[in-house]
C-alpha positions in Angstrom: -1.4 7.1 -12.1 -4.1 4.9 -10.5 -4.5 5.4 -6.8 -6.7 3.0 -4.8 -7.4 2.8 -1.1 -9.6 0.2 0.5 -10.3 -1.1 3.9 -10.4 -4.8 4.8 -11.7 -6.8 7.7 -10.5 -10.0 9.5 -7.2 -10.5 7.6 -4.2 -12.2 9.2 -1.5 -9.6 10.1 2.2 -10.5 10.1 2.0 -11.0 13.9 -0.6 -13.7 13.4 -3.6 -11.7 14.7 -6.8 -11.4 12.6 -7.5 -7.7 12.4 -9.0 -5.0 10.2 -6.8 -2.7 8.2 -6.3 -0.5 5.1 -4.6 -1.1 1.8 -3.2 1.7 -0.4 -2.1 0.9 -4.0 -0.6 3.2 -6.6 0.1 2.1 -10.2 1.4 4.3 -13.0 0.7 1.7 -15.8 4.4 1.7 -16.7 5.7 -0.9 -14.3 5.8 1.1 -11.0 3.5 -0.2 -8.3 3.4 0.7 -4.7 1.3 -1.5 -2.4 1.2 -0.6 1.3 -0.9 -2.4 3.9 -1.5 -1.1 7.4 -3.1 -3.4 9.9 -5.0 -2.0 12.9 -2.7 -3.9 15.3 0.2 -1.7 14.0 1.8 -4.3 11.6 2.7 -3.2 8.0 3.6 -4.8 4.7 5.2 -2.6 2.0 5.9 -3.7 -1.5 7.3 -1.2 -4.1 8.0 -2.4 -7.7 10.0 0.0 -9.8 10.2 0.7 -13.5 13.4 -1.3 -13.8 11.6 -4.4 -12.5 13.3 -4.4 -9.0 11.1 -4.9 -6.0 11.5 -3.6 -2.5 9.4 -5.4 0.2 9.3 -5.1 3.9 7.2 -6.8 6.6 7.1 -5.0 10.0 5.4 -6.3 13.1 3.5 -4.0 15.4 6.3 -3.9 17.9 8.7 -2.6 15.2 10.5 -5.8 14.6 11.4 -6.2 10.9 10.4 -9.7 9.8 11.5 -9.3 6.2 13.4 -6.7 4.3 14.2 -7.6 0.7 15.4 -5.9 -2.4 15.3 -8.0 -5.6 16.9 -6.8 -8.8 15.6 -7.6 -12.2 17.2 -10.8 -13.6 19.7 -10.4 -16.4 21.2 -7.1 -15.5 
């Protein structure tokens, strides 16, 4: 499993502020990918793709308000 963590600067957070932050990505080369972004203001974006092709994504503002919470299933099932 590939595991990558990087910092970033001056990116737009879900709240609209331009802040620094940290991205953590895990990939098992078989279709499962976790991509989590934490912004210094407290906002977060989370995207988890699973082996079956389904994707769970959430966008959470620094005050705890969930801006997006989606689960998409693979088409054709």
